[in-house]
ZALODREN-458988 format. One record per atom (N, C-alpha, C): atom name; residue in one letter; chain; x negated, y negated, z; residue number from 1. Coordinates in steps of 0.05 Angstrom, whole numbers. Each point is the difference from the previous one (the first is absolute). Layout:
BEGIN
(CA; a; A; (X; Y; Z); NUM)
...
END
This chain:
BEGIN
(N; m; A; (-17; 23; 0); 1)
(CA; m; A; (17; -23; 0); 1)
(C; m; A; (-18; -25; 0); 1)
(N; y; A; (10; -21; -13); 2)
(CA; y; A; (-15; -25; -2); 2)
(C; y; A; (18; -23; 10); 2)
(N; s; A; (-12; -21; 10); 3)
(CA; s; A; (14; -24; 7); 3)
(C; s; A; (-15; -24; -11); 3)
(N; a; A; (15; -21; -7); 4)
(CA; a; A; (-11; -25; -8); 4)
(C; a; A; (12; -21; 18); 4)
(N; t; A; (-17; -15; 15); 5)
(CA; t; A; (9; -21; 17); 5)
(C; t; A; (-7; -27; -12); 5)
(N; f; A; (20; -16; -4); 6)
(CA; f; A; (-4; -26; -12); 6)
(C; f; A; (6; -21; 21); 6)
(N; i; A; (-21; -13; 10); 7)
(CA; i; A; (2; -20; 21); 7)
(C; i; A; (-3; -28; -13); 7)
(N; f; A; (18; -18; 7); 8)
(CA; f; A; (-2; -27; -13); 8)
(C; f; A; (13; -21; 17); 8)
(N; t; A; (-7; -25; -7); 9)
(CA; t; A; (13; -23; 11); 9)
(C; t; A; (16; -13; -22); 9)
(N; a; A; (25; -5; 5); 10)
(CA; a; A; (18; -12; -21); 10)
(C; a; A; (-3; -30; -1); 10)
(N; k; A; (3; -10; -25); 11)
(CA; k; A; (3; -29; -4); 11)
(C; k; A; (30; -3; -8); 11)
(N; e; A; (5; -16; -20); 12)
(CA; e; A; (28; -4; -9); 12)
(C; e; A; (6; 21; -22); 12)
(N; y; A; (23; 13; 3); 13)
(CA; y; A; (9; 19; -21); 13)
(C; y; A; (20; -15; -18); 13)
(N; d; A; (-1; 6; -26); 14)
(CA; d; A; (18; -12; -19); 14)
(C; d; A; (15; 23; -14); 14)
(N; h; A; (17; -8; -19); 15)
(CA; h; A; (16; 20; -14); 15)
(C; h; A; (-18; 20; -15); 15)
(N; e; A; (-22; -9; -12); 16)
(CA; e; A; (-18; 18; -14); 16)
(C; e; A; (-12; 20; 19); 16)
(N; f; A; (-7; -8; 24); 17)
(CA; f; A; (-12; 19; 19); 17)
(C; f; A; (21; 21; 7); 17)
(N; h; A; (24; -7; 6); 18)
(CA; h; A; (20; 19; 8); 18)
(C; h; A; (6; 20; -22); 18)
(N; a; A; (1; -10; -25); 19)
(CA; a; A; (5; 17; -23); 19)
(C; a; A; (-23; 20; -4); 19)
(N; l; A; (-24; -10; 2); 20)
(CA; l; A; (-24; 17; -4); 20)
(C; l; A; (-2; 20; 23); 20)
(N; d; A; (5; -9; 24); 21)
(CA; d; A; (-1; 18; 24); 21)
(C; d; A; (21; 22; -3); 21)
(N; a; A; (24; -6; -10); 22)
(CA; a; A; (20; 21; -3); 22)
(C; a; A; (-8; 20; -21); 22)
(N; l; A; (-12; -9; -22); 23)
(CA; l; A; (-10; 19; -21); 23)
(C; l; A; (-22; 18; 11); 23)
(N; i; A; (-18; -11; 16); 24)
(CA; i; A; (-21; 16; 12); 24)
(C; i; A; (11; 20; 20); 24)
(N; a; A; (19; -8; 16); 25)
(CA; a; A; (13; 18; 19); 25)
(C; a; A; (13; 23; -14); 25)
(N; t; A; (14; -5; -22); 26)
(CA; t; A; (13; 21; -16); 26)
(C; t; A; (-21; 18; -12); 26)
(N; a; A; (-22; -11; -10); 27)
(CA; a; A; (-22; 17; -12); 27)
(C; a; A; (-12; 18; 22); 27)
(N; a; A; (-3; -10; 24); 28)
(CA; a; A; (-11; 16; 22); 28)
(C; a; A; (19; 23; 6); 28)
(N; k; A; (26; -6; 3); 29)
(CA; k; A; (19; 20; 7); 29)
(C; k; A; (3; 22; -21); 29)
(N; e; A; (-5; -8; -25); 30)
(CA; e; A; (3; 19; -22); 30)
(C; e; A; (-26; 15; -6); 30)
(N; s; A; (-22; -7; 13); 31)
(CA; s; A; (-26; 12; -5); 31)
(C; s; A; (-1; 29; 11); 31)
(N; i; A; (-17; 16; -12); 32)
(CA; i; A; (-2; 28; 7); 32)
(C; i; A; (-8; 3; 30); 32)
(N; g; A; (15; 16; 15); 33)
(CA; g; A; (-7; 6; 27); 33)
(C; g; A; (5; -22; 21); 33)
(N; y; A; (15; -21; -8); 34)
(CA; y; A; (6; -21; 18); 34)
(C; y; A; (17; 11; 24); 34)
(N; i; A; (-8; -6; 24); 35)
(CA; i; A; (14; 9; 24); 35)
(C; i; A; (17; -21; 12); 35)
(N; g; A; (-12; -24; 3); 36)
(CA; g; A; (15; -22; 13); 36)
(C; g; A; (-19; -22; 8); 36)
(N; e; A; (12; -19; 15); 37)
(CA; e; A; (-16; -24; 8); 37)
(C; e; A; (11; -11; 26); 37)
(N; e; A; (-16; -17; 12); 38)
(CA; e; A; (8; -15; 24); 38)
(C; e; A; (-14; -27; -1); 38)
(N; a; A; (10; -19; 16); 39)
(CA; a; A; (-11; -27; 1); 39)
(C; a; A; (-3; -9; 28); 39)
(N; w; A; (-20; -17; 5); 40)
(CA; w; A; (-5; -11; 27); 40)
(C; w; A; (-7; -29; -3); 40)
(N; e; A; (7; -16; 19); 41)
(CA; e; A; (-7; -28; 1); 41)
(C; e; A; (-11; -7; 27); 41)
(N; d; A; (-22; -15; 0); 42)
(CA; d; A; (-12; -10; 25); 42)
(C; d; A; (8; -29; 4); 42)
(N; p; A; (18; -6; 18); 43)
(CA; p; A; (10; -27; 3); 43)
(C; p; A; (-22; -20; 9); 43)
(N; q; A; (-21; 10; 13); 44)
(CA; q; A; (-22; -18; 8); 44)
(C; q; A; (-17; -10; -23); 44)
(N; t; A; (-6; 18; -19); 45)
(CA; t; A; (-17; -7; -22); 45)
(C; t; A; (16; -6; -26); 45)
(N; g; A; (25; 9; -1); 46)
(CA; g; A; (15; -3; -25); 46)
(C; g; A; (-6; 20; -21); 46)
(N; r; A; (-18; 19; 7); 47)
(CA; r; A; (-7; 21; -19); 47)
(C; r; A; (22; 21; -2); 47)
(N; i; A; (3; 10; -24); 48)
(CA; i; A; (19; 21; -6); 48)
(C; i; A; (-15; 24; -11); 48)
(N; a; A; (8; 24; 8); 49)
(CA; a; A; (-12; 24; -10); 49)
(C; a; A; (21; 19; -11); 49)
(N; n; A; (-4; 7; -25); 50)
(CA; n; A; (18; 20; -13); 50)
(C; n; A; (-17; 26; -3); 50)
(N; v; A; (11; 22; 9); 51)
(CA; v; A; (-14; 26; -2); 51)
(C; v; A; (17; 18; -18); 51)
(N; y; A; (-13; 10; -21); 52)
(CA; y; A; (13; 18; -19); 52)
(C; y; A; (-13; 28; 2); 52)
(N; y; A; (16; 21; -2); 53)
(CA; y; A; (-10; 27; 2); 53)
(C; y; A; (6; 17; -25); 53)
(N; w; A; (-19; 16; -8); 54)
(CA; w; A; (3; 18; -23); 54)
(C; w; A; (-10; 28; 8); 54)
(N; e; A; (12; 20; -14); 55)
(CA; e; A; (-8; 28; 4); 55)
(C; e; A; (-29; 4; -9); 55)
(N; n; A; (-8; -14; -21); 56)
(CA; n; A; (-27; 4; -12); 56)
(C; n; A; (-9; -27; -12); 56)
(N; e; A; (-24; 1; -9); 57)
(CA; e; A; (-13; -24; -10); 57)
(C; e; A; (11; -9; -28); 57)
(N; a; A; (13; 18; -14); 58)
(CA; a; A; (9; -6; -27); 58)
(C; a; A; (21; -22; 0); 58)
(N; g; A; (19; 1; 18); 59)
(CA; g; A; (20; -22; 2); 59)
(C; g; A; (-11; -26; 7); 59)
(N; l; A; (-19; 0; 19); 60)
(CA; l; A; (-14; -25; 8); 60)
(C; l; A; (-15; -12; -24); 60)
(N; k; A; (-15; 17; -14); 61)
(CA; k; A; (-14; -10; -23); 61)
(C; k; A; (18; -11; -22); 61)
(N; a; A; (23; 14; -3); 62)
(CA; a; A; (20; -10; -20); 62)
(C; a; A; (10; -28; 7); 62)
(N; l; A; (5; -4; 25); 63)
(CA; l; A; (9; -27; 8); 63)
(C; l; A; (-21; -21; -4); 63)
(N; i; A; (-25; 7; 8); 64)
(CA; i; A; (-22; -19; -4); 64)
(C; i; A; (-4; -8; -29); 64)
(N; a; A; (5; 19; -18); 65)
(CA; a; A; (-3; -4; -29); 65)
(C; a; A; (25; -12; -13); 65)
(N; h; A; (22; -3; 14); 66)
(CA; h; A; (25; -10; -11); 66)
(C; h; A; (-4; -29; -9); 66)
(N; p; A; (10; -7; -24); 67)
(CA; p; A; (-4; -27; -10); 67)
(C; p; A; (10; -22; 18); 67)
(N; k; A; (22; 4; 14); 68)
(CA; k; A; (11; -20; 18); 68)
(C; k; A; (-17; -4; 25); 68)
(N; h; A; (-12; 22; 9); 69)
(CA; h; A; (-19; -1; 23); 69)
(C; h; A; (-25; -16; -8); 69)
(N; i; A; (-9; 5; -24); 70)
(CA; i; A; (-24; -14; -10); 70)
(C; i; A; (6; -30; -3); 70)
(N; e; A; (24; -6; -10); 71)
(CA; e; A; (8; -28; -2); 71)
(C; e; A; (1; -14; 28); 71)
(N; a; A; (11; 14; 19); 72)
(CA; a; A; (2; -11; 28); 72)
(C; a; A; (-28; -5; 11); 72)
(N; k; A; (-18; 19; -5); 73)
(CA; k; A; (-28; -4; 10); 73)
(C; k; A; (-12; -25; -12); 73)
(N; k; A; (5; -6; -25); 74)
(CA; k; A; (-11; -23; -13); 74)
(C; k; A; (12; -26; 11); 74)
(N; r; A; (25; 2; 9); 75)
(CA; r; A; (15; -25; 8); 75)
(C; r; A; (3; -2; 30); 75)
(N; y; A; (-13; 17; 16); 76)
(CA; y; A; (5; 1; 29); 76)
(C; y; A; (-3; -28; 13); 76)
(N; s; A; (-19; -16; -9); 77)
(CA; s; A; (-6; -25; 14); 77)
(C; s; A; (24; -20; -2); 77)
(N; e; A; (18; 5; -18); 78)
(CA; e; A; (24; -17; -2); 78)
(C; e; A; (18; 4; 24); 78)
(N; w; A; (0; 24; 12); 79)
(CA; w; A; (20; 7; 20); 79)
(C; w; A; (-13; 9; 27); 79)
(N; l; A; (-25; 7; -1); 80)
(CA; l; A; (-13; 11; 25); 80)
(C; l; A; (-23; -18; 9); 80)
(N; g; A; (-4; -1; 26); 81)
(CA; g; A; (-22; -15; 11); 81)
(C; g; A; (-24; 18; 7); 81)
(N; g; A; (-1; 23; -12); 82)
(CA; g; A; (-21; 19; 4); 82)
(C; g; A; (11; 28; 3); 82)
(N; y; A; (-16; 20; -6); 83)
(CA; y; A; (9; 28; 3); 83)
(C; y; A; (-23; 19; 4); 83)
(N; q; A; (7; 23; 10); 84)
(CA; q; A; (-19; 23; 4); 84)
(C; q; A; (16; 25; -7); 84)
(N; v; A; (-12; 18; -15); 85)
(CA; v; A; (12; 26; -6); 85)
(C; v; A; (-17; 22; 12); 85)
(N; i; A; (13; 19; 12); 86)
(CA; i; A; (-14; 23; 12); 86)
(C; i; A; (13; 25; -12); 86)
(N; i; A; (-16; 16; -15); 87)
(CA; i; A; (9; 25; -11); 87)
(C; i; A; (-11; 23; 18); 87)
(N; s; A; (17; 17; 9); 88)
(CA; s; A; (-8; 21; 19); 88)
(C; s; A; (11; 27; -8); 88)
(N; q; A; (-16; 21; 6); 89)
(CA; q; A; (11; 27; -2); 89)
(C; q; A; (9; 8; 28); 89)
(N; v; A; (25; 8; 2); 90)
(CA; v; A; (12; 7; 26); 90)
(C; v; A; (-6; 29; 6); 90)
(N; l; A; (-15; 4; 21); 91)
(CA; l; A; (-8; 27; 8); 91)
(C; l; A; (21; 13; 18); 91)
(N; k; A; (14; -16; 16); 92)
(CA; k; A; (19; 12; 18); 92)
(C; k; A; (21; -21; 8); 92)
(N; t; A; (24; 9; 5); 93)
(CA; t; A; (20; -18; 11); 93)
(C; t; A; (18; 16; 18); 93)
(N; y; A; (7; -11; 23); 94)
(CA; y; A; (17; 14; 19); 94)
(C; y; A; (15; -20; 17); 94)
(N; g; A; (21; 10; 13); 95)
(CA; g; A; (16; -16; 18); 95)
(C; g; A; (23; 16; 10); 95)
(N; d; A; (17; -12; 17); 96)
(CA; d; A; (22; 14; 11); 96)
(C; d; A; (25; -2; -18); 96)
(N; g; A; (-1; -15; -22); 97)
(CA; g; A; (22; -3; -18); 97)
(C; g; A; (21; -20; 8); 97)
(N; q; A; (-3; -13; 22); 98)
(CA; q; A; (20; -19; 10); 98)
(C; q; A; (-1; -27; -12); 98)
(N; l; A; (-22; -7; -13); 99)
(CA; l; A; (-3; -27; -12); 99)
(C; l; A; (14; -2; -27); 99)
(N; g; A; (6; 22; -13); 100)
(CA; g; A; (11; -1; -26); 100)
(C; g; A; (-20; -10; -21); 100)
(N; h; A; (-25; 5; 5); 101)
(CA; h; A; (-22; -8; -18); 101)
(C; h; A; (3; 14; -27); 101)
(N; v; A; (-9; -13; -21); 102)
(CA; v; A; (2; 11; -27); 102)
(C; v; A; (-13; 28; -1); 102)
(N; l; A; (-20; 5; 16); 103)
(CA; l; A; (-14; 26; 0); 103)
(C; l; A; (11; 20; 20); 103)
(N; s; A; (19; -8; 17); 104)
(CA; s; A; (11; 18; 20); 104)
(C; s; A; (12; 25; -12); 104)
(N; q; A; (15; -2; -21); 105)
(CA; q; A; (12; 23; -13); 105)
(C; q; A; (-22; 19; -10); 105)
(N; r; A; (-22; -12; -10); 106)
(CA; r; A; (-22; 17; -10); 106)
(C; r; A; (-13; 15; 22); 106)
(N; v; A; (-2; -12; 24); 107)
(CA; v; A; (-11; 14; 23); 107)
(C; v; A; (17; 23; 8); 107)
(N; e; A; (26; -4; 1); 108)
(CA; e; A; (19; 21; 7); 108)
(C; e; A; (-1; 22; -20); 108)
(N; e; A; (-1; -6; -26); 109)
(CA; e; A; (-2; 20; -21); 109)
(C; e; A; (-26; 16; 3); 109)
(N; s; A; (-22; -14; 6); 110)
(CA; s; A; (-26; 14; 3); 110)
(C; s; A; (0; 19; 23); 110)
(N; v; A; (11; -9; 23); 111)
(CA; v; A; (1; 16; 24); 111)
(C; v; A; (18; 24; -5); 111)
(N; l; A; (23; -4; -13); 112)
(CA; l; A; (19; 21; -6); 112)
(C; l; A; (-14; 21; -19); 112)
(N; g; A; (-14; -10; -20); 113)
(CA; g; A; (-14; 18; -18); 113)
(C; g; A; (-21; 17; 14); 113)
(N; q; A; (-14; -12; 19); 114)
(CA; q; A; (-20; 15; 16); 114)
(C; q; A; (13; 21; 17); 114)
(N; r; A; (23; -7; 12); 115)
(CA; r; A; (14; 19; 17); 115)
(C; r; A; (10; 24; -17); 115)
(N; q; A; (10; -6; -24); 116)
(CA; q; A; (11; 21; -17); 116)
(C; q; A; (-23; 18; -10); 116)
(N; a; A; (-24; -11; -4); 117)
(CA; a; A; (-22; 16; -9); 117)
(C; a; A; (-11; 18; 21); 117)
(N; n; A; (4; -6; 25); 118)
(CA; n; A; (-10; 16; 23); 118)
(C; n; A; (18; 22; 6); 118)
END
């Protein structure tokens, strides 16, 4: 499993930003192996973090190569006051399932699969 964390500080969003953002969100959701996403905001710094998850690297690479994503990277300074991207391979995820996290169902499926195999 892979994750991409996009951390940024927002400036002013306009109609073009919202339209482009919606197209990129659709491309992410339609990419191979897309699992889901979550977002966080730090009220002290104003930073926002969006975390996207994929089954494998193929979907992540497809999104990175998508023409609308490339356009957004070229135009980021119109809407963002800075950004950082962190691409990670997820080695393990676990929890009690009570948070309703995007990966909670996957943990339950994994545990169930291990129990059935034993």
